[in-house]
N, C-alpha and C positions, 0 to 999 in steps of 0.2 A: 388308590384314592389318596389324596394328600391330606395331611393333618390340618385341622382347622385352628386358626388363631383365636385369641380371646375375643376379638371383635366379630368373629363369625365369617371372615373371608379366608380364602385359601392362601396359604403362604407359599412362596416360591421355593423355599428351602425346607427340606424335611427337618422336623424337630425330633430331638431325642425324647424317649418316653418320660413323661413327668415334667418336661420343660415347657414353660409358658412364655410366649413372646408376642408382643403386639405387632400388628401388620404395619402400622405407621407410628412414628414417634409422637408422643403427646404434644410436643411443641408445634406440630404441623398446623394445628388449628389457629395459630397466631399469624400465619403467613398471609401476606396479601396475595391477590390473584396473580400478580406478576411473578411472585416468588414460588408459586405452586409447582410441584414436580412436573406436571403435564405442560407447563409453559416452557418456552425455549430455555433450557437449562445449560446447554453446552455453548454458551456465548463465551468465547475466549478473548474477545476483543478488549483492547486497552489502548491508551495513548502511546505507550511504549511500543506495543506491537505494531500499531499503525505506522509509527515513525520508522521502525525497523523494516517492515515490508516495503514501505514507500521509499525509504532511503536506499535500500539495496536495489530496488528497481531503477531509481534515479541514477545510481552508479552505472547500472547496465545501459541505460539510455545514453549517458555520457560516453561510455566506451564505444557504443554503436555509432554515435555521431563522429567520434574521433577516427574510428576505423573507416567509416564510409567516406568522410571528407578527406582524410589524409592518405589512406592506402588506396581506396577505390576511386578517388578523385571525383566524387559526386559533389555537385554544388547545389542546384535547385532542389534536388531530391531530399536535401537535408531539412527542408521545410516540412515535407510530409513525414519524415522520420521524427522530427521534433514534435509534431502534432500527435502522431501515434504514441510517442514516448510519454507525452503529457497525459494522454488518455490511460495508458497502462499504469502509470504512477498513481493516478487517481483511483483506479480499480484496486491496486495493491493497498492503498490507504483505506479504502472502504472495507476490504477484506480483513485487514489487520485490526481496524478500529471497531468493526461490527456496530453494535448499538451503544458502545461506550463513549463515542464522540458525538457531540452535537453537530448539526448540519454546518454551522458556521465554522466550527473548529476543523471539521473534516475538509471543507473547501479550502480553508487557509493552509492547512498542512499540505494538501495535495498541490496547491498552486506554488507554494514556496519550494517544495521538493522538485516539482517539474522544472521550475526556473533554474534551480541549482544544478539539475541534471544537464540541461542545455548549456549552461555556463561552464560546467565541468567539461562538456564535450568540446566547447570552443577553446578552452584551455588546453585540452588534449590535442586539438588541431595545431595550436601554436607550438606546443612541445614537439610535435612530429616535424613541423617545419624547422624548428631549431636543430633537431636531430639531423635533418638533411642539409644543414649548413646555413640556415637563415640567421639574420642578425637583428631583425626588427623586434621591438617590444610587442607584447600581446595585442594592445589596442591598435597600434600601427599596422601590424600584420593582418589582423582580422578586418580592419577598415580597408586596406589596400586589396586584399585577396577576395573577400566575400562581400564587402560593402554593406548594402542595405539588407542583405539576406540574414545577417546575424540578428538584428532586432525583429525581423519578421519571424524567424525561427522561435525566438523567445516569446513573441506574441502568440504564435500557433500553439506552443506547448502550454502556456498559461491558459489560453482560451479552452483548449481541449481538457485540461485538468479541471478547470472550473465547471465545464459542462458535465463531465463524467462523475465528479464528486457530489453533485447536487442530489 
């Protein structure tokens, strides 16, 4: 049988003989219901964490777009990849931010990071073309090679991030 605390409940740790310990700290009575120990206490979300999770995911999306478009020579499939990337970035932002971000802020961070991921992928495509001997600037190269697919990719990523972050 476990020793009883001064409040009459059983303590989880055994006490030494003659030791008196409260089951809960006295300040617990001043907590609001959201701060209660039985409420979700393991929220590790923050703006910085949401930015880190989403940013790292956006970098991965950019690398995937550059590899798929440059090495594998995929063109129209980049739209699907950008949309999926936007969705995954938004999920990463939601996971990192948890309850620390408001809905509007979460959507804003997800949309901006998804757009930056796609634009980084486009920059990676241009750099790959330069590595292979291309001489055009980034805008000229992307306009000549992919044309209208670049803004469609950007729109797909932004729309998917907006939907997933809501």
